[in-house]
Structures are given as C-alpha cells and as structure tokens.
C-alpha positions, 0 to 999 in steps of 0.5 A, a space after each residue: 456468486 462463488 468467489 472462486 469461479 468469478 473472474 472478469 479476466 483469467 490468468 489462463 487467457 494471459 498465459 495463452 497469449 504468453 505462449 503465442 508466437 508474438 512474445 515481444 509485446 506480451 504483458 501480464 496484467 498487474 493487480 492492485 497494490 497489496 496492503 493490510 492494516 491493523 490497530 496495535 496499542 492505539 497505533 494504526 499500522 499499515 503495510 504496503 508492498 512496494 516490491 521492485 521500487 527504489 526505496 528512495 523514490 517512494 513518497 508519502 504525502 501526509 495530512 491530518 486525515 489521510 496518507 498518500 503513497 506514491 511510487 513510479 517505476 523507471 519508464 526507461 527500464 526495459 528489463 523483464 523484471 520491470 514488467 512486474 512493477 506497477 506504479 503505485 498511488 494509494 490514499 488511505 483515509 485515517 478517520 477522526 481518531 488518527 493523526 496523519 501528521 504523526 506518521 512514520 514510515 520504513 521500508 524493509 524487504 520491499 514492504 513499506 510499513 507506516 505507523 500512525 498515532 492516535 490523536 491525543 483527544 481520541 485517547 482515553 484520559 485518566 482524571 484524578 479525583 480529589 477528596 475533601 
C-alpha cells in the first residue's frame, strides 16, 4: 500500500465542508500530538509540541519507568485559534535503562523538551585493576 495515497480521512473533505454555507460548526480534525525522541550522551531527549497551551498548565507525571504529559485547553475559549489546540495526554514508556524520576523539562516556543538520565546501573562503569 502506498503511504501517499492511503488516507482514511482526506483534508479535502474537510475543506469542502469549510467552504459550505454552514461555517458556524465547521471544525478541522486535529492529528495526534507531534513528538520526537533521541539519545544523546546517555541522556534520553523527548521533544513534544504543546503549541497554543499555557506553559503553566502543562503537567508531567513521572515514575521510574514512564512519563505522562498532560495539557488541557481552556474549554471556555471560543476564539478561532482555540479550534487548532487539542488536549494532550501522552505517555512515554522509558524501558529499563532510563530513570523517569530524573526527568527535567522546559518549554521554549511551544516545544516541551524533556531530558531523562540513564539509570546508574545501566551506565558502563570503569573498574580499576590492581597489580601485585
């Protein structure tokens, strides 16, 4: 199956409804939260889009093996921009090597960056060898 031709729901269908006379109830479907992750120098880095959310209302719940990010949009905001903001609830499982309790987070320009340290027991250790 060609990924370029398979769309369960086409944006063009949504645009058709957008240009219909009943503009009052038109909403464009929002996709899942955009995020990416990579490992840099024994540190897991996750970047997640929280664009449009108040940074003070974005929360992280961390355990040793997972991180959950939540952001809820203001339900009373009826501006056109609010239609582009979706509630976020994403859980990232860290596996055995990383410790979620070491997570640090920062939001810059609508991007939440989370860094997680490798567990001490998962890091390679150098052992000195004694000679007699």
